[in-house]
N, C-alpha and C positions, 0 to 999 in steps of 0.2 A: 504494500500500500504506500503510495507516495505522500509527500508532505502536504499536498493540497487536498487530499481525500480525507473525509471524516472517518474515524474509527467506528465500526459498527458495534452495537451493543449485544447483538444476538447472532449466533451462527448455528450450523447444523452439521452433524457427522454424516458420513456416507451411509451408515446403517440407517439413520433416521431419514435421510433423503429417499432411500429406497422404499421405506414404509410410507412416507408421504406420497410418493408416486402411486403406490398401490391404492391408498385411500382416495386420492384425487380421481383415479380412474373409476372407482366405485361410487363416490359421493359428490364429485364435482369440487368446486372451490372450497378451500378449508381455511380455518383460522386456529390459532393457539391462544390459550388463556392460562395464566398462572395466578391464582388468587392469594396464596399464602394462608389459607384457612386451615381448618382441621382436616384430619384424614388425609386424602390425596390432594387436598387443596394446595399443597406446596409443590406438587408435580405439575408439569405442563400438560394441559388437556387439549385434545384436538377435536374440533367440531366442524361440521359442514357450515359454510356461511349461511346465515339465516336461522340456524338451529340454536344459536347462543347469542344472547343480547349483551353486548359490551356495555358496562356501566360508566357513569360520570366519574367514578373514582378510579378508573383504569387509565393507564397510559400505554401508548404503542411504542415498543422498543425498536421496531423495525420489521423486517421480513426474514423468514427462514424458508428457503427453497420455494419462494413465491407465495408464502402464507404470512399474513400479518400476525405478529406476536404481541399480545397484550399482557400486562401485569397490573395487579392491584397497586395503587399508588403507595399504600402502606408497605407492601412487600418490596416495592422498588427502592424504598429508603435503605433497605439492607443490601440491595443488588447494584446500587448506582455506581459503584467503583469497580464493577466486575463485568467481564464478558459472560453472557449466559450461553452455554453450549447445549443444544438439544441433541440428545442421543436416544437410541432405541435399543433395548436389551430384552432378552428372553424373560418371560414371566408375565404375571397377570396383576395389574394394578386394580384397585378397588374403586374405580371411577366410571364415569359415563363416556370416557374418551373413546373415539372411534377405533383405535388400534387394538382394543381388548380382545375382540374375536380372533385376531391374528396370532394370539399367543405371545405378544410382545407388549412392552409398555414404554412410553416416553419418559425420560427423566432429564433433569437439568444438572449440568455440571457447571462450575464457575471457575473463572481464572481472573485474578486481580489484574487490572490494567496497570501498565507501567506509568510513570509520571508523564512521559512523552505522549503515550496513548491517551491518558486522561485529559491532557490539554487539547486533544483533537477529537474526543469522543462526540458522536452525534447526540444531540439532546433528544429526550423522549418527546413524543407528541401527545397531546390530549386525545383521548378516544373520541371518535365520532359516534354520538348516541342518538 
């Protein structure tokens, strides 16, 4: 990434990209949301666009593999200095996320931005509700 380009807040692994491709073929356009609530609320959940209503307390961190990624503003306070990396691993989460029937689950991994990256990181956007 060159000096003129903003540092993205969210990225995706190849494993997650493959699952996203499968889900998009089956369900159409997708979005991700990570609420920071109880249970699986701290895991990224994947929904068909139109099946989940983004709230006024959510921010958009960017896109992962063509899907907007939203996070609750309170949760973002903990993630603001990190890159959020979406991965897919074998197993079953306890959520309503679309990948569950495939026998995999999405999860977030984080990496702290360097000071140089933090100076160039893209700001989150308010969610369109």
